[in-house]
C-alpha positions in Angstrom: 117.1 104.9 116.1 117.2 106.2 112.5 120.4 107.6 111.1 120.6 110.8 109.1 121.4 108.9 106.0 119.3 105.7 106.4 118.8 104.1 103.1 121.1 106.5 101.2 123.5 105.1 98.6 126.7 107.1 98.2 129.8 107.3 96.0 132.7 108.8 97.8 136.0 109.8 96.1 139.3 110.9 97.6 139.7 108.4 100.5 143.5 108.1 100.5 144.4 108.0 104.2 142.3 107.9 107.4 143.3 111.6 108.0 141.4 112.7 105.0 138.1 114.6 105.2 136.7 112.0 102.7 137.5 109.1 105.1 135.6 110.9 107.9 132.7 111.4 105.5 132.7 107.7 104.7 132.8 106.7 108.3 130.1 109.1 109.4 127.9 108.2 106.4 128.1 104.5 107.4 127.4 105.3 111.0 124.3 107.3 109.9 123.0 104.4 107.8 124.3 104.8 104.3 125.7 102.2 101.9 128.8 103.5 100.2 131.2 102.7 97.4 134.7 104.3 97.3 136.8 105.3 94.3 140.6 105.7 94.2 143.3 106.2 91.7 147.1 105.5 91.5 147.4 103.9 94.9 144.6 101.4 94.9 146.2 99.0 97.3 146.5 101.9 99.8 142.8 102.9 99.3 141.7 99.3 99.7 143.7 99.0 102.9 142.3 102.2 104.3 138.8 101.1 103.4 139.1 98.2 105.8 139.3 100.6 108.6 135.7 101.7 108.1 132.9 100.2 110.1 132.0 98.1 107.1 134.7 97.7 104.4 133.0 99.0 101.2 133.8 98.2 97.5 136.6 100.2 96.0 136.6 101.1 92.3 139.4 102.6 90.2 138.6 106.1 88.8 140.9 108.4 87.0 138.8 111.5 86.3 141.0 112.2 83.2 140.2 108.8 81.7 137.0 108.9 79.7 136.7 105.1 79.7 136.8 105.1 83.5 134.1 107.8 83.5 131.9 106.1 80.9 132.0 102.8 82.7 131.5 104.2 86.2 127.7 103.9 86.4 127.9 100.3 85.3 130.6 99.5 87.8 128.9 101.2 90.7 125.7 99.5 89.6 127.3 96.1 90.4 127.2 97.1 94.1 124.4 99.6 94.5 121.1 99.9 92.6 121.3 103.6 92.4 122.9 106.7 93.9 121.5 109.3 96.3 124.7 111.2 96.8 128.2 111.8 95.5 131.2 113.3 97.3 133.9 115.0 95.2 137.2 115.0 97.1 139.6 115.1 94.2 142.3 117.7 93.6 145.8 117.8 92.2 148.3 120.3 90.8 151.9 119.8 89.7 154.5 121.1 92.1 155.4 123.8 89.6 151.9 125.2 90.0 152.3 125.7 93.8 154.6 127.2 96.3 155.0 130.7 95.0 155.8 129.8 91.4 152.6 131.4 90.1 154.3 133.7 87.4 156.4 130.8 86.0 153.9 128.0 85.8 153.4 126.6 82.3 150.0 126.3 80.7 150.4 122.5 80.5 150.7 122.3 84.3 147.9 124.8 84.8 145.7 122.7 82.5 146.5 119.6 84.5 145.4 121.3 87.7 142.2 122.6 86.1 141.2 119.3 84.5 141.7 117.3 87.7 140.6 119.8 90.3 137.9 121.8 88.5 136.5 120.1 85.3 136.3 116.8 87.2 133.4 118.0 89.2 131.4 118.2 86.0 132.9 114.9 84.7 132.0 113.0 87.9 128.5 114.5 88.0 127.7 113.5 84.5 129.2 110.0 85.0 127.0 109.4 88.1 123.8 111.0 86.7 122.4 107.8 85.2 122.3 106.4 88.7 120.6 109.4 90.3 117.1 108.9 88.8 115.4 110.1 91.9 117.6 113.1 92.4 120.1 113.5 95.1 123.0 115.5 96.4 126.5 116.2 95.1 128.9 117.6 97.6 132.4 118.9 96.8 135.3 119.7 99.1 136.5 123.3 98.6 139.0 125.8 100.0 137.9 129.4 100.0 138.8 130.8 96.6 137.8 134.4 97.2 141.3 135.3 98.4 144.8 134.9 97.0 146.5 132.6 99.6 150.3 132.3 100.1 151.7 129.3 98.1 148.3 128.0 96.9 148.8 129.7 93.5 147.2 127.9 90.6 145.3 125.5 92.9 143.5 128.6 94.2 142.6 129.5 90.6 141.4 125.9 90.1 139.3 126.2 93.2 137.7 129.4 92.0 136.7 127.6 88.8 135.5 124.7 91.0 133.2 127.0 92.8 131.8 128.4 89.5 131.3 124.9 88.1 129.3 123.9 91.2 126.9 126.8 90.5 126.4 125.9 86.9 125.9 122.3 87.8 123.3 123.5 90.3 121.5 125.3 87.5 121.6 122.4 85.0 121.0 119.5 87.4 118.3 121.2 89.6 115.4 120.3 87.2 116.4 116.6 87.8 116.3 117.0 91.5 120.0 117.0 92.0 121.5 119.5 94.5 125.1 120.6 94.2 126.9 122.2 97.1 130.4 122.7 98.4 132.0 122.6 101.8 134.9 125.0 102.2 137.0 123.7 105.0 139.9 125.3 106.8 143.3 123.7 106.4 143.5 120.0 107.5 146.7 118.1 107.7 145.9 115.7 104.9 148.3 114.1 102.4 147.2 116.6 99.8 148.0 119.5 102.1 151.4 118.2 102.9 152.2 118.1 99.2 151.8 121.9 99.0 155.2 123.6 99.6 154.9 126.1 102.4 151.3 125.2 103.3 152.3 125.2 106.9 152.6 129.0 106.7 148.9 129.5 107.1 148.1 126.2 108.8 149.9 127.5 111.8 148.1 130.9 112.0 144.6 129.7 111.2 143.7 128.8 114.8 144.7 132.3 115.9 142.5 134.0 113.2 139.5 131.8 113.7 137.0 133.1 116.3 135.9 129.6 117.0 139.5 128.3 116.9 140.7 125.6 114.5 142.2 122.2 114.8 144.3 121.3 111.7 144.2 117.6 112.8 140.4 117.3 113.0 138.6 116.6 109.7 135.3 115.7 111.5 133.6 119.2 111.5 134.0 119.4 107.7 132.8 115.8 107.3 129.7 116.5 109.4 128.8 119.4 107.1 129.1 117.0 104.1 126.9 114.4 105.7 124.3 117.1 106.5 124.3 118.2 102.9 124.0 114.6 101.7 120.9 114.1 103.9 117.3 115.2 103.3 117.7 118.1 105.8 118.7 120.6 103.0 116.1 119.8 100.4 116.0 123.4 98.9 119.7 124.3 99.1 121.8 124.2 96.0 124.7 126.2 94.6 125.8 127.0 98.1 129.2 127.1 99.7 129.2 126.1 103.4 132.2 127.4 105.2 133.6 125.1 107.9 136.7 127.0 108.8 136.2 128.3 112.4 134.9 131.6 110.9 138.1 132.8 109.2 136.4 133.6 105.9 134.2 136.2 107.6 136.9 138.0 109.5 139.0 141.0 108.3 142.7 140.9 108.3 
């Protein structure tokens, strides 16, 4: 029986623990027939250990999206394992603690710039780095959190995500002629390591299920991962610049 991603070659970033959405994307992608390469940064031994929990342990490459040498060499390093790419998953985000937790009015530009470079500009950086391997087109999927609202404690990461959404639309415009689709999956809150690092994140984690008409499980990354896999497949050949909300319906509800 053919899988949804049979024959697809994917680069997946952001697999840090098996609770992450990116890990579920990697697992589902392999189960659906894809070959994958993972990237990590800062805790490479942890990423390599987590990679062994996948159905088939994939290669793991180091990638710091603020390091131009890493970006410039990425296509060559991926090319040692795959003969091209059909899809890329961007699951990278970071903001200094001073940019979160209600400190919005006091955050320095230096810390804001760090958040924007890693969480926003990196979508463009990663796309450009992978483009030489996407000669037949493909799909870039980024993980998002709804940036149309000002959330408690999310602060400058919310601003970075708003920019992230805009970057995805401009990439859709500029990469479309090369057959590359760019879409985002805006997931509800998931208890990942990244979420736990946001002071006070539990404030809206706890109420999300009550507000979601479909309900919401903060411990289940699979619904968001399935949306990513669908967007990486050939089932959305004419969809780009889109944000698919996988949040139990909260984004569409009034207060």
